[in-house]
C-alpha positions as CSV (number, residue, x, y, z in Angstrom):
1,M,81.1,33.0,72.2
2,P,77.7,31.7,72.9
3,T,75.4,30.5,70.1
4,M,72.2,32.3,69.7
5,K,69.1,30.2,69.8
6,F,66.8,30.3,66.7
7,K,63.3,31.5,67.4
8,P,60.7,29.6,65.1
9,F,58.2,31.6,63.1
10,K,54.4,30.7,63.1
11,I,51.0,32.3,62.6
12,G,50.6,35.5,64.5
13,D,54.2,36.4,64.4
14,S,55.2,39.6,62.6
15,G,58.3,41.8,61.8
16,K,61.1,42.1,59.3
17,D,62.0,38.4,59.4
18,V,58.7,37.5,58.6
19,A,58.6,39.9,55.6
20,K,61.9,38.2,54.6
21,I,60.3,34.7,54.8
22,A,57.5,36.0,52.5
23,M,59.9,37.5,50.1
24,M,61.9,34.3,49.9
25,L,58.7,32.1,49.5
26,K,57.8,34.4,46.6
27,K,61.1,34.0,45.1
28,H,60.7,30.2,45.4
29,G,57.6,30.4,43.4
30,S,54.9,31.1,45.9
31,T,51.9,33.2,44.9
32,I,51.6,34.9,48.3
33,K,51.6,38.6,48.6
34,P,54.7,39.6,50.7
35,T,53.8,41.0,54.1
36,N,55.2,41.2,57.5
37,K,52.5,39.4,59.2
38,Y,52.7,35.4,59.3
39,H,49.0,34.6,58.3
40,I,47.1,31.5,57.3
41,G,48.2,32.1,53.6
42,M,51.8,32.2,54.6
43,D,51.5,29.1,56.8
44,S,50.1,27.2,53.6
45,A,52.9,28.5,51.6
46,V,55.5,27.4,54.1
47,R,53.9,23.9,54.2
48,K,54.1,23.5,50.5
49,F,57.7,24.6,50.5
50,Q,58.5,22.2,53.2
51,K,56.8,19.4,51.4
52,N,58.6,20.3,48.2
53,H,62.0,20.4,50.0
54,N,61.6,17.1,52.0
55,L,61.3,18.9,55.1
56,P,58.9,18.0,58.1
57,V,55.6,19.7,56.9
58,T,54.6,21.8,60.1
59,G,53.8,25.3,58.7
60,V,56.4,26.6,61.1
61,V,59.7,28.2,59.8
62,D,62.1,26.3,62.1
63,K,65.9,26.5,61.7
64,K,66.0,23.9,58.7
65,T,63.2,25.6,56.8
66,W,64.8,29.0,57.5
67,D,68.3,27.7,56.1
68,K,66.8,26.1,53.1
69,L,64.6,29.3,52.3
70,M,67.6,31.4,52.5
71,M,69.9,29.4,50.3
72,P,70.8,31.3,47.0
73,L,68.5,30.4,44.1
74,P,70.3,29.2,40.8
75,V,70.5,31.9,38.2
76,Q,68.0,31.6,35.5
77,R,69.7,32.2,32.0
78,K,67.6,33.5,29.2
79,A,67.6,31.2,26.2
80,K,69.2,32.9,23.2
81,K,67.2,33.4,20.2
82,A,68.0,31.1,17.4
83,T,69.7,32.8,14.4
84,K,68.8,31.9,10.7
C-alpha cells in the first residue's frame, strides 16, 4: 500500500486540518482564537510551539510539528483540598 505524502500547512491555508492545528495549539497553551484559516497569529503560535518543543522554527506545520502537536497531552489532576 503506498504511503500518503504529508502536505505542510502554512499562512494562507484553510480547512478542517487547519482548525485542528488551531485547536491543538490552544490545548498546548496558545492564546490564539481557534479558526480554520492559517493567519499570521497562527504562524506566530506555531513558531512558539516549535521553539518550546525543540523543532526547527519555521512557522510551517510540517510532519514533525504535526506529530508533536497531535500527541496526547498529560491529564491534569486537580489537587485535593487538605482536610483538617
